C-alpha positions as CSV (number, residue, x, y, z in Angstrom):
1,X,-5.6,-2.9,-13.4
2,X,-2.4,-1.5,-11.8
3,X,0.8,-3.4,-12.2
4,X,3.7,-1.3,-11.0
5,X,6.0,-4.0,-9.9
6,X,8.0,-3.6,-6.7
7,X,5.9,-0.8,-5.1
8,X,4.4,-1.3,-1.6
9,X,0.7,-2.1,-1.8
10,X,-0.2,1.0,0.2
11,X,0.9,3.1,-2.7
12,X,-1.6,1.8,-5.3
13,X,-5.3,1.0,-5.6
14,X,-6.1,-2.7,-4.9
15,X,-5.2,-4.6,-8.1
16,X,-8.3,-6.8,-7.8
17,X,-10.9,-4.0,-7.4
18,X,-12.8,-1.9,-9.8
19,X,-13.1,1.7,-8.7
20,X,-16.1,4.0,-9.0
21,X,-15.7,7.3,-10.8
22,X,-17.4,10.2,-9.0
23,X,-18.1,13.8,-10.1
24,X,-14.9,15.6,-9.2
25,X,-13.7,17.7,-12.1
26,X,-13.5,21.2,-10.7
27,X,-11.3,24.2,-10.5
28,X,-8.9,24.2,-7.6
29,X,-7.0,27.5,-8.3
30,X,-6.8,30.1,-11.0
31,X,-4.6,33.2,-11.8
32,X,-3.8,35.2,-14.9
33,X,-0.9,32.8,-15.5
34,X,-2.4,29.3,-14.8
35,X,-5.4,27.2,-14.0
36,X,-5.3,24.1,-11.7
37,X,-8.1,21.6,-11.8
38,X,-9.0,18.4,-10.1
39,X,-9.5,15.8,-12.9
40,X,-11.0,12.3,-12.9
41,X,-11.7,11.0,-9.3
42,X,-12.0,7.2,-8.9
43,X,-12.9,5.8,-5.5
44,X,-11.7,2.4,-4.3
45,X,-12.5,0.7,-1.0
46,X,-9.1,1.7,0.4
47,X,-8.6,5.2,-1.1
48,X,-9.0,7.6,-3.9
49,X,-7.2,7.9,-7.3
50,X,-7.3,11.4,-8.8
51,X,-5.6,13.6,-11.3
52,X,-4.4,17.1,-10.7
53,X,-4.1,19.1,-13.9
54,X,-2.5,22.4,-14.7
55,X,-2.6,24.6,-17.8
56,X,-0.2,27.6,-17.9
57,X,0.0,30.6,-20.1
58,X,3.8,30.2,-20.2
59,X,5.5,27.0,-21.2
60,X,8.4,27.7,-18.8
61,X,6.0,27.3,-15.7
62,X,5.2,23.8,-16.8
63,X,8.8,22.8,-17.7
64,X,9.9,23.8,-14.2
65,X,7.4,21.3,-12.7
66,X,9.3,18.5,-14.4
67,X,12.9,19.6,-13.9
68,X,13.1,22.7,-11.6
69,X,16.8,22.0,-11.1
70,X,17.4,22.4,-14.8
71,X,16.4,26.0,-15.1
72,X,18.7,28.1,-17.3
73,X,19.3,31.7,-16.5
74,X,19.5,32.6,-20.2
75,X,23.3,32.9,-20.4
76,X,24.1,29.2,-20.0
77,X,24.3,29.1,-16.2
78,X,22.0,26.7,-14.3
79,X,19.9,28.1,-11.5
80,X,19.0,26.4,-8.3
81,X,15.3,25.5,-8.0
82,X,13.1,28.0,-6.3
83,X,10.3,26.9,-3.9
84,X,8.1,29.2,-5.9
85,X,8.5,27.1,-9.0
86,X,6.8,24.1,-7.4
87,X,3.1,23.4,-7.6
88,X,2.2,22.4,-4.0
89,X,-1.0,21.1,-2.7
90,X,-2.5,19.5,0.4
91,X,-5.6,17.7,1.4
92,X,-7.6,18.4,4.6
93,X,-9.9,15.6,5.8
94,X,-13.1,16.3,7.7
95,X,-11.7,14.8,10.9
96,X,-8.7,17.2,11.0
97,X,-6.0,15.0,9.4
98,X,-4.0,16.6,6.6
99,X,-1.6,15.3,4.0
100,X,0.4,17.2,1.4
101,X,2.5,16.5,-1.7
102,X,5.6,16.2,0.5
103,X,4.1,13.4,2.6
104,X,6.3,12.4,5.5
105,X,4.6,9.0,5.7
106,X,6.2,8.1,2.4
107,X,9.6,8.2,4.0
108,X,8.6,5.2,6.1
109,X,7.1,3.4,3.1
110,X,10.3,4.0,1.1
111,X,12.3,2.4,4.0
112,X,9.7,-0.4,3.9
113,X,8.5,0.4,7.4
114,X,4.9,-0.1,8.3
115,X,2.6,2.9,8.2
116,X,-0.5,3.1,10.3
117,X,-3.6,2.4,8.3
118,X,-5.1,5.7,9.5
119,X,-2.1,7.8,8.5
120,X,-2.8,9.6,5.2
121,X,-0.5,8.9,2.3
122,X,-0.5,11.0,-0.9
123,X,1.6,9.6,-3.6
124,X,2.2,10.7,-7.2
125,X,2.8,7.6,-9.4
126,X,2.8,9.3,-12.8
127,X,3.2,12.8,-14.1
128,X,3.0,13.9,-17.8
129,X,3.1,17.1,-19.8
130,X,2.5,18.3,-23.2
131,X,-0.3,19.8,-25.3
132,X,-3.4,21.0,-23.7
133,X,-6.1,18.4,-24.6
134,X,-8.2,19.6,-27.5
135,X,-6.0,22.7,-28.2
136,X,-3.5,22.1,-30.9
137,X,-0.4,24.3,-30.8
138,X,-0.2,24.5,-27.0
139,X,2.7,22.1,-26.5
140,X,4.4,22.4,-23.2
141,X,1.6,24.2,-21.4
142,X,-0.2,21.2,-19.9
143,X,0.7,19.1,-16.8
144,X,-1.1,16.2,-15.3
145,X,-0.2,14.2,-12.3
146,X,-2.1,11.1,-11.0
147,X,-2.2,10.7,-7.3
148,X,-3.2,8.0,-4.9
149,X,-4.7,9.1,-1.6
150,X,-5.0,6.6,1.2
151,X,-6.9,5.9,3.5
152,X,-10.4,6.6,2.3
153,X,-11.5,10.0,3.5
154,X,-14.3,10.2,6.1
155,X,-17.7,11.7,5.4
156,X,-17.7,15.5,5.5
157,X,-15.8,18.1,3.6
158,X,-12.6,17.0,1.8
159,X,-10.7,20.2,1.0
160,X,-8.0,20.3,-1.7
161,X,-5.7,23.3,-1.3
162,X,-3.2,24.5,-3.9
163,X,-0.2,26.9,-4.0
164,X,2.0,27.8,-6.9
165,X,3.8,31.1,-6.3
166,X,5.5,31.2,-9.7
167,X,2.0,31.2,-11.3
168,X,0.7,33.8,-8.8
169,X,-1.5,31.2,-7.1
170,X,-1.5,31.6,-3.3
171,X,-3.4,29.1,-1.1
172,X,-6.6,28.6,-3.1
173,X,-8.9,25.6,-2.4
174,X,-12.0,23.6,-3.4
175,X,-14.1,21.2,-1.4
176,X,-15.4,17.8,-2.3
177,X,-18.2,15.9,-0.5
178,X,-16.7,13.1,1.5
179,X,-20.1,11.4,1.8
180,X,-20.2,10.9,-2.0
181,X,-16.7,9.4,-1.8
182,X,-17.9,7.1,1.1
183,X,-20.9,5.9,-1.0
184,X,-18.7,5.3,-4.0
185,X,-16.3,3.2,-1.9
186,X,-19.1,0.9,-0.8
187,X,-20.0,0.4,-4.5
188,X,-16.4,-0.5,-5.5
189,X,-16.2,-4.2,-6.2
190,X,-13.7,-7.0,-6.5
191,X,-13.0,-8.3,-9.9
């Protein structure tokens, strides 16, 4: 199912397992400038694969997500990226552990150092942008990133928080049911 050669195994769903899709599509954050939603959620025995999607009123908000260091000031000068341009999010587990999109555990993985099985890892393995699905003429206003969350969250609330200052989104959140995720994990099967 996943064949991204050269990546450490902790960064991907098990290649020999079929995941179970659970109801997850929901709004995470909204402002007059953008909408951020949690897309498809697929549960595996070792973690959760999900997509985070954003639709913006302004094409520039989305373009900065892909290349914030390439912002043009309008007179040909390149601007330094602003922290406000980035779509940031974090996940809070029911047991108090947290992980965010700037996951420190990834530094160890990148250096091929072992990471404790209980230490949360959140890794984006693909991000795309373009036209809002089903809305012709909206090119450049849609963003989708697929994320791998490991380990499997415990039963209880799993809170997804989002912040995107450039889109006037300040620390909004939604909560998923960790028990549903646990049940789906036990239904995931080896191929």
